[in-house]
C-alpha positions in Angstrom: -18.6 -6.5 -46.4 -15.7 -5.8 -48.8 -13.7 -8.5 -49.6 -10.3 -6.7 -49.2 -11.1 -5.7 -45.6 -11.4 -9.3 -44.4 -7.6 -9.9 -44.0 -7.3 -6.7 -42.0 -10.2 -7.5 -39.8 -8.6 -10.9 -39.1 -5.0 -9.2 -38.4 -7.0 -6.9 -36.1 -8.6 -9.7 -34.2 -5.5 -11.2 -33.7 -3.8 -8.3 -32.3 -6.6 -7.8 -29.8 -6.6 -11.4 -28.9 -2.8 -11.3 -28.3 -3.0 -8.2 -26.2 -6.1 -9.8 -23.9 -3.8 -13.1 -23.8 -0.8 -11.0 -22.6 -3.0 -8.8 -20.1 -4.5 -12.3 -18.6 -0.9 -13.7 -18.5 0.4 -11.0 -16.6 -2.7 -10.9 -14.0 -2.0 -14.7 -13.6 1.6 -14.3 -12.9 0.7 -11.2 -10.4 -2.1 -13.1 -8.6 -0.8 -16.9 -8.6 2.7 -17.1 -9.2 3.9 -14.0 -6.9 0.9 -13.6 -4.7 2.4 -15.3 -1.6 5.4 -12.6 -2.0 2.9 -9.5 -1.9 0.9 -11.2 1.1 4.1 -11.3 3.2 5.1 -7.8 2.2 1.6 -6.4 3.2 1.7 -8.4 6.3 5.1 -6.9 7.3 3.8 -3.6 6.8 0.7 -3.7 8.8 2.6 -2.5 11.9 5.0 0.4 11.7 6.6 2.7 14.2 6.0 6.4 14.1 8.3 8.7 16.4 6.8 12.0 16.9 8.1 14.6 19.4 5.9 16.3 21.9 4.4 19.5 20.8 3.1 21.0 24.0 6.5 21.0 25.9 6.5 20.5 29.7 3.2 20.3 31.4 3.2 21.7 35.1 0.7 22.3 37.8 1.3 25.6 39.8 0.4 25.0 43.8 3.0 27.7 45.0 5.6 25.9 42.9 5.7 24.3 39.6 5.3 20.5 39.5 5.8 18.6 36.3 2.5 16.6 35.3 4.1 15.3 32.0 7.8 14.6 31.1 8.6 15.8 27.8 10.2 13.5 25.3 9.8 11.5 22.3 7.5 8.3 22.4 7.1 5.3 20.2 3.3 5.1 18.9 2.4 1.7 17.6 -0.4 1.6 15.1 -1.8 -1.9 14.8 -4.5 -2.7 12.5 -6.0 -6.1 12.9 -7.9 -7.9 10.1 
């Protein structure tokens, strides 16, 4: 190894070590320090309300006259995903 390149290589090692330390610090901050905040946010978003209008309209049966089978309207569909 060339003697003049040793200080440059040492500086490169320091830069890589500093970047890895910064990355590890950020991962620790997100996982440990503020992890409970993200757990609460994910729990609150587990159930959501979706309002979807009826696509087909009024459903009727004909037996000499029209009898409504289904009343058209919007409904709230709850999507629940349990762990």
